[in-house]
N, C-alpha and C positions, 0 to 999 in steps of 0.2 A: 588434363583432367576434365572429365565430362562436366558440363555446367548444369545438367538436370539433376535435381534432388527429388527424392520421393519419400513419403512417410504416410503412416496411418494417422489421420488427423482427428479421429474421434476416440473416445475413451475405450480402453481395453475391456474385453468381455463381450457377452452376448447382448444384442440389441436389435431394434427394428431396422436401422439403417447405419451403415458405416461409410466413411469417406477416405479414399486414398488420394492424396494430393501430389501433383508434380509441379515443379517450377523450373524454368530454364528455356532457352531458345529452341531446344529440340523436343519439348514436351509433346507437341502435336504429332511429331513423327512417331513417337512411342505409342500414342493413342491409336494411330492408324493401324499399327501392327497387332493391337489386342482388343479393339472394340469393333463390333459388327452392328451397325445401326439397323433398326427395324424397318425404316423407310428406305426410299430410293436415294436420299442424300448421302454422300460419302463424307468421311471424317474430314478430309481436306477442305470440304466446302462448308463446314459447320459455321453457322452464324454465331459470333461471340455472344456470351451471356445467355444462351438458349440451351435448355436441357433436352437431350435426345435419349430416347430409350433404345435398348439393344442388348446384345450379349457381350459380357466381359470375359476375356480369356484369363483364367487363373492358374495356368500351368498344370494341366491334368484334369481340369474341369472348367465349365463355364457357368456364369451366374447372370441372370437377367437383372439389369439395373439401368443406370443412366450415366451419361457423360456430358460434361459441360466444359467449354473452352473460353478462357478469359485472355483476350489478346493484349499484349504489351502495347502501351504502358498503362492501360486501364485495367489493372489487376491489383490485387493486394500487395504482391511483391514488386510490381512494376515490370515484371517479366511475363513471358507467355506462361500461363498456368492452365493445367488440366486437372479436373477432379472426376474420379469414378465414384458413383454412389451405388453401393452394393448392399446386399443383406448383411446384417450385423453379426455374423458368426465369426468366431475366432479364427477358424481354419480358412474361411472364405477370405477374410481380409488379409491374412498372412500370405495366402496363395496369390492373390492379386498383386500385393506388394512385391512378392518374390518375382513375379513375372516382369514388373517394371524394372527391377534391378537386373534381371537377365537380359533385358533389351537395352541396357546402357545407362540407366539412371544410377545415382549414388544415394545411399541411405542418408537422409538428412540428419544433421546434428541438432542438439537441443536449441530450440528457438531460431533455427536457421532461416525459416521462411520469413519471420518477422525481422530478423537481422538484414536479410536482403531488402525488405521493404524500407528499412532505415537507410541502408546504403544507397538505395535508389531514390531517396528523397520523398518517399510516400508517407512517412510519419517521423516525428522527432524521437529522440531517445527517451525523453520523459513520457511521451505518449505510449511508447512500448511498455514502459514500466507501469503505466496506468492500466494497460491491457492485462498484464499478469496479475495486477492487484485485483482487477475485476474477476478474473478467473478463480483466484484464491480467496475471494471475499467470503467471510463467515457471518456477515451482518449486512443489513440494508444500508446502514451509514457507510460502511467500508466499501460497499459496491458503488454507492453514489460518489464517494471521494475518488475511487479509481476511475469512474466514468468521467468525472471532471478532468482528471489528469489525461485520460485517453483522448478526450475531445479537444486537446491542445489549449485549454484555458491557461495553464501555467506557462506554456510556450509563448502564448501571445503576450502575457505579462512580462516575461523575460525579454522578449524582443523589444518591447516598449522601453524597458530599462536600458537595454543595450543601445537603442537608438538615441536616447538621451545622452548616454556616455559618448557616443560617436559625435554628437553635436559639440560636447565640451572639448573633446579631442581636436575637433576641427578649429575651434576657437584658439586652442593652444598652438596648433600648427600655424595659424595666421600670425600669432605673436612671434613664433620662431622664424617664420619666413620674411616677416616685414618688421624687424626691430626698429627701423628708422621712424615708424609711426609713433613710438614712445607712448603707447597706451597700456603698457603692461600692468601698471598699478590699477587702472580702472578695470581691466579685464580680470585681474587676479581677484579683486573683490567680487565681481560678478560670478566668476568661476567658483569661488569658495561657496557662495550662496547656492549655486546649482548643485554642487557636490553634496552639500548638506541636505538638500531636498531629496536627492537620490538615496542618500544614506538612510533617511527616515523611511523611505518607501521599502528599502531592504529590511529594515527593522520590523516594519509592520508585517511584511510577508513572512519573515522568519518566525515571528511571534505565533503564527498559526500552527507551528510544528508540535507544540505541546498538546494541543487538542487533536491535531491531525494524526499524531502517532497513536493516541488512544482510540481514535475512530478506526484506524486501520487494524491495530493489534488487539483491541479490546481493553477494558479497564479492569484492573485487579482490585478487588475489594476484600480486605481481611476483616473477619468478624472476631473480635477479641474481647476479653474481659475476665473477671474472676469465675471460678467454677460455679456451675448451677445457676447462672443468670439467664438462661434460656437462649444461649447462642445457637445451639443446634436447632431449637424450635424456630428461631428467627430465620435461619438458613432455609429450613423446609418451607416456611411461610412465604419467603421471598421467591423461592423457586416454584412454588405451587404444587410440590409433591414431596414425599418423604425421601430425603437423601441421607440425612444423618440420623444416627440412633439417638433417641431422646429418653433420658432417664432422670429421676430425681436424685440419683446418686452422683455426688461430686466427682469429677475426674473421669467421666464416661468417655469423653473424646480424648483419645491418646495421640492421635495423628490428624493431620489436616484432611478435611473432607471438602470436595469441590463440587460446584455446579454453576451453570451459566444460564442467563436470561437476556432478553433484549429489552432495552429501555430507550424509547424514541429511536429505534433502529440501530442503536449501538450495543455491542456485546459487552456484558458485564460478567466477569468471572469471580464468583463469590467463594471465599475459602473460610470454612469454619475451623478455627484453631483450638488447640487444647487450652483449657482454662488456666490462667496464670495465677499461681499461688506459691508461697514459700515452702510450706510443708507438703512435699509430694514424694511418692516412691520413685525408685530408679527408672522404671519404664515411663511413668508419667512425666518425670523430669526431662527425659529425652524429647517427649512431645512438646513440652513447654519451650525448650531451647529451639526446636524447629519452628514453633509458633512465633518466637521473637524474630527469627530470620525472615519469615514470611511478612511479618508486620513492617519491618524496616524496608522491604522492597515493594510493598503494595502502593498503589496509587491513592487509594482511599482506605481509611481505617474506621470501622464501626466499633467504637468503644462502648460496650454494652454493660449496663448495670440494672439491677432490680431494686435499687435503693440501699444496697449494702456496701456501697463504696465501689470505686472503679479501680481496675488493675493499673499498675504502674507500667507505662509504655516505654519501650526502648527509645533512645534518642534517634534523631534523623528520620522521623516518620513522615509519611505523606499527609494529605489532608485528613484531619481527624473530625469525625462526626460523633458527638456524644449522644447515646441512645438510651432512653429509659424504657426497659421492657417490663411486661407484666403490669401495665397500668390498670388492667381489669381486676387485679388482685391486691396491689400495693399502692399506697398513696405516694404521689410524686413529691419528692422532698428536695427539690432543687431546680436549677435552670438547666435545660438540656436542649440540644439542637433538634431532637426528635423524641416524641413520646409515642410508644406503640404497644400493641399487645399481639404477640405472635400467635396466641391461641384464638383470639377473636378476629384478628385482621385489622383492628383499629390502627390508623396512622401509617399503614404500610405503603399506601400509594404516595402519601406526602413524603415518606422517607425515600422512596425511589426517585421522586422528582428532585429532592435535595441532593442525592448522590449524583444524579446527572448534572445538576447545576454546578456542583463543586468540582466535578471531574472534567467535563468537556464544554459545559455551558450550552447555549442554544446552537444547534447545528443548522446550517443553511444549505439549501439545494443548489444555490447559485454561487457559493463561495468556493474558491480554489484553495484548499488546505495544502500545506506542505506535509506530506505523509511519508516521504522517503528520507532516511537519514542522510543519504548521499546529497540530496538537494539542499537539505538544511546546512550541511557542512560547506557546500559551495557558496551558499548565501553568506555564511559567516565569514569565509575567507574573502569574498568580494567586498564585504563591508569593512573588513580590516584594512584592505587596500585603500578604500575611500578615506578611512580615518587617517591613514598614513599620509595621504595626499593633503588632507586638510591641515595636519600638524606640520607638514613640510612647506606649506604655503608661505612664501616670503623668505624662506631660508635657502631653498635651492632654486635653480633656474627652472623655467617651465618645461624644458625637455625632460628633466628628472621627474617632474610632476606627472608627465604623460606616461611614464613607466608604471606608476601606481595605478593610473586609470585604465591602462591597457590590461594590467593584471586583473583588475576587477571585471573588465569586459570578458576576459578569457575564463574566469571562474564561473560567470553566468553562462557562458557558452558550454561549459561542462554539463549543465543541467539539460539543455536541449540536444547535446551531442555534437554541437558545432565545433567545439574545441576539445572534445573528449578524446583521450588516447585509447589505444587498442585494449589496454588492460581494463579500463573502465567499461568499454563496450562489451568485452567478453564477459566480465562479471555480471553485467545486466542480463545478458541473454542466457547465461548458465541457469538462471532461475526458471526458464521456460521448460516445458516438456517437449519431447520430440513430436513433430507434426504441427507445431504452432510457430 
């Protein structure tokens, strides 16, 4: 099978410039057959990392563009890479891609360029996931979190944890190899303390997942309460534009209405739900039941009242913020987390800050959050193995203890890809588009 893969690496559609990328040991040979440089230098003599202008053969037409050669191993994939930069027409890019395939390249699979980079040691598996998170980011905070992952911050932390585990395993190996030293009791006490320190570090890292998941996927905020408490007006005020229909008639909102904003770079998805009341018609009742389902799955609940009592919320809700609305019209008759007026805008900024604090807290540019469920699961399993080692201390021999510690080491290795199996690797790269 030919080792050269080829794909269009820019977004589909019309644009100023498009890129067709090849990777593999014969990439430059294909370039020789379809690129005619403007100057006297030949393709075979191209200086790596330098752009050359010329004409690109597109199978039935030529396009004036540029070609660049990245020599192995100093390329993204670690292999010889060639890129053709052409005009961004759909037929132009398809024609040039087709020409590369006719000359022996194979159409790349999803994420195959990045997968080759991983296989060739150019980046870790977690870094690859950070890259796709950056590409798919819908908020600044999500982009930052993906960038931290892509820049190998998490990999560095995992490596440090694995190194500490390796040191403990070395101590255990010494106990096994030299039992005549009779220091097992002393070593066991020391090892137990070292494992406990590692376990705490895993706990601290895993604890960032709650905020990290919200940073990546966004925070769902359900606006609920009795009918006619100004929920729809509050949604419109928070969004800054009219999304929901506002009426003095109770039961106007029959189904969920959604809208999104960014607060401190994090995406917040607000959902205005149907007013919850006992006496409702059949259509309104359907909306109320849907509202209850949304409320139980939301990260944050804004329980809105205008002084006429609060709606009874379903059990198992997320963080609840009690909100008194219409403070410009009605007297505040109790203690609430937030007092606002959707009509005048009073208290809205304070409410946004409270929502951010209660959902993700303060985000840091330098903090490596756990944003992938796969990473969180691996950390949990690694910590379970450490807890097992601590519990078995003094009950079993140290060689049995080493099994738990090696399992923890392997679980951490799944994050970076060092011990990940083919199924894990394939699942990661299936998230990518063709050409990346």
